[in-house]
Structure formats: structure tokens, C-alpha cells
C-alpha positions in Angstrom: -59.3 145.9 -79.0 -59.6 142.4 -77.6 -57.4 140.7 -75.1 -57.6 137.0 -74.2 -55.6 135.5 -71.3 -55.5 132.4 -69.1 -53.5 131.2 -66.1 -52.0 128.6 -68.4 -50.1 131.3 -70.3 -52.5 132.4 -73.1 -52.0 136.1 -73.9 -53.5 137.2 -77.2 -54.2 140.8 -78.4 -56.1 141.6 -81.6 -57.8 144.7 -83.1 -61.4 144.7 -83.9 -62.8 145.8 -87.3 -66.3 147.2 -86.5 -68.0 144.1 -87.9 -71.3 142.6 -86.8 -71.3 140.1 -84.0 -72.8 136.8 -85.0 -75.1 135.1 -82.6 -76.0 131.4 -82.8 -79.5 131.5 -81.5 -80.5 128.0 -82.8 -83.4 129.2 -84.9 -83.9 130.1 -88.6 -86.9 132.1 -89.6 -86.2 133.3 -93.1 -85.3 131.5 -96.3 -81.5 131.6 -96.7 -80.7 132.2 -93.0 -78.0 130.1 -91.5 -77.6 129.2 -87.8 -75.8 126.7 -85.6 -77.2 124.2 -83.1 -76.9 124.1 -80.2 -77.5 127.8 -79.6 -75.3 130.0 -77.5 -72.1 130.9 -79.4 -71.2 134.5 -80.1 -68.5 135.2 -82.7 -66.9 138.2 -84.5 -64.2 138.5 -87.2 -61.3 140.7 -85.9 -59.1 142.8 -88.2 -57.1 140.4 -90.2 -53.3 140.3 -89.6 -53.5 142.1 -86.2 -53.5 139.2 -83.8 -50.3 138.8 -81.7 -49.5 136.4 -78.9 -49.9 132.9 -77.7 -53.1 130.8 -77.4 -53.2 127.7 -75.3 -56.2 125.6 -76.2 -57.3 123.3 -73.4 -60.9 122.6 -74.3 -61.6 121.2 -77.8 -60.2 121.6 -81.3 -63.3 121.2 -83.6 -62.8 118.2 -85.9 -60.1 116.7 -83.6 -61.8 116.4 -80.2 -61.0 117.2 -76.6 -57.5 118.4 -75.7 -56.3 115.8 -73.2 -53.1 117.9 -73.3 -53.1 121.6 -74.1 -52.1 122.7 -77.5 -50.2 126.0 -78.0 -50.5 128.3 -81.0 -48.0 131.1 -81.4 -49.4 133.9 -83.5 -47.6 136.7 -85.3 -49.3 139.3 -87.5 -52.5 137.2 -87.4 -50.9 133.9 -88.5 -50.1 130.8 -86.6 -46.3 130.5 -86.8 -45.7 127.6 -84.4 -47.8 124.8 -82.9 -46.7 122.9 -79.8 -48.5 119.7 -78.8 -51.3 117.9 -80.6 -48.8 115.5 -82.0 -51.2 112.6 -81.7 -53.8 114.4 -84.0 -53.1 113.3 -87.5 -53.8 116.1 -89.9 -53.8 119.1 -87.5 -50.6 120.7 -88.9 -51.6 119.7 -92.5 -55.0 121.5 -92.0 -53.2 124.7 -91.0 -51.1 124.5 -94.2 -54.1 123.7 -96.4 -54.0 127.2 -98.0 -52.6 130.6 -97.3 -55.4 131.6 -94.9 -56.0 128.3 -93.1 -53.6 129.4 -90.2 -54.9 133.0 -90.0 -56.8 134.0 -86.8 -60.2 134.7 -88.2 -62.6 134.7 -85.2 -62.9 135.5 -81.5 -65.9 134.1 -79.7 -67.5 133.2 -76.4 -70.1 130.7 -75.1 -73.3 131.8 -73.5 -75.4 128.6 -73.2 -75.7 127.6 -69.5 -76.9 124.1 -70.4 -74.1 123.3 -72.9 -71.6 120.6 -71.8 -68.0 119.7 -72.8 -68.5 116.8 -75.2 -65.6 117.1 -77.6 -67.6 118.7 -80.4 -69.3 122.0 -81.5 -71.3 122.2 -78.3 -68.0 123.0 -76.4 -67.7 126.5 -77.8 -71.2 127.2 -76.5 -70.4 126.3 -72.9 -71.2 129.4 -70.8 -68.0 131.4 -70.2 -65.8 129.5 -72.7 -63.8 131.5 -75.1 -62.8 130.3 -78.6 -60.6 131.4 -81.4 -61.1 130.5 -85.1 -58.5 129.9 -87.8 -59.2 130.1 -91.5 -62.4 131.1 -93.3 -64.2 134.1 -91.9 -66.3 135.7 -94.7 -69.5 134.4 -92.9 -68.5 136.7 -90.0 -68.0 139.7 -92.3 -64.2 139.2 -92.7 -62.0 139.0 -95.7 -60.3 135.6 -95.4 -61.2 132.9 -97.9 -60.0 129.4 -96.9 -61.0 125.8 -97.5 -61.1 125.4 -93.7 -62.4 126.9 -90.5 -61.1 125.4 -87.2 -62.1 126.5 -83.7 -60.2 126.0 -80.5 -61.9 126.4 -77.2 -60.3 127.8 -74.1 -61.6 127.0 -70.6 -61.2 129.4 -67.7 -60.1 132.3 -70.0 -60.5 136.0 -69.4 -61.7 138.1 -72.4 -61.6 141.9 -72.4 -63.0 144.2 -75.0 -61.5 147.7 -74.9 -60.3 147.0 -71.3 -63.8 145.8 -70.1 -64.0 142.2 -68.9 -66.8 140.2 -70.6 -65.5 136.9 -69.3 -63.3 136.4 -66.2 -61.6 133.1 -65.6 -64.4 131.2 -67.4 -67.3 133.1 -65.9 -69.5 135.2 -68.3 -70.0 138.7 -66.8 -72.6 140.0 -69.3 
């Protein structure tokens, strides 16, 4: 069981599904391996359809850039049912309606790279102590959601608990 919260009002609960945790180590050693650069992201696919709550993204929405104003995603039974904010980002809501799984919570992750910086792109979810949620495709993470899209939203100063144990507290990585 994972719980994500922030002082801005994020409170998300989701069940895990005993799936492997994916680590972006920034190196590929075997033919067919995939990795992401820069290194330092950890992600896992939770049990589809179990996420409940509200997520307020105040870091970055990949593909759209830095959140100058926070964006709120209300999630019921794993699916985004309402979006508040982000009105200046053309295509955000359309992306979430791209197919039946585009607005499904598909990933929970955290950043572990002490040298990563907030730059408005993929590096943001690697920032040590950041937490991110993914929406859409998650088969790479061992999930079951097929989608034409995968979008990540980064939360700054979040607290992430797994089975009641804090792994991140107010944006500080504890492991």
C-alpha cells in the first residue's frame, strides 16, 4: 500500500501489485536493454484501478514543462476524473482523453539523483526526494495498461509511505 501526501493538499492512496521496481541507472549492458538518462529514477506499476485521491503536481508535467501554477488531478478507481489548472497548456486534457487508459494512474516513482536539477524535463523526476506519478502506458513496468501515451507529473516536497514506512518525507529521501 502506497500513500503520497503534500502540504498543498495531495493525498493519494494506491495498492501495490508485487511487481518489480524499475531503476533508471543510466547504463545499458546487454542487447535489448532499455534505460533512461539521466540516472536516478525509481518507478513501479501499482495495481490498476486502485488509486484514490487528489494529486497536486507542482514540479513538471513531462511534455508540457514546469508547473508555474500547480495542477490538480482528482483520481477515482485509478482514473483521473477531474483536472483543475493547466489551462494554458494546449493538449493536456486531450492527451488524457487519447484512449481509454491515457488517464489511468500507472506508475508511482521517486527521484534519487543528488545532482539532478529542476529543468522542466525528464531530469525533474530524478531530483533526489521528488515523487512522481505516471498516467497511461505501464507495460514496461510490468503493468497491464496499454496506451498510446505515458505522462509523468512531478511533486516537490511530497511524503511517500510504503506500508506505513516513510521513504520520502517532505521532499527528503530517507533511504
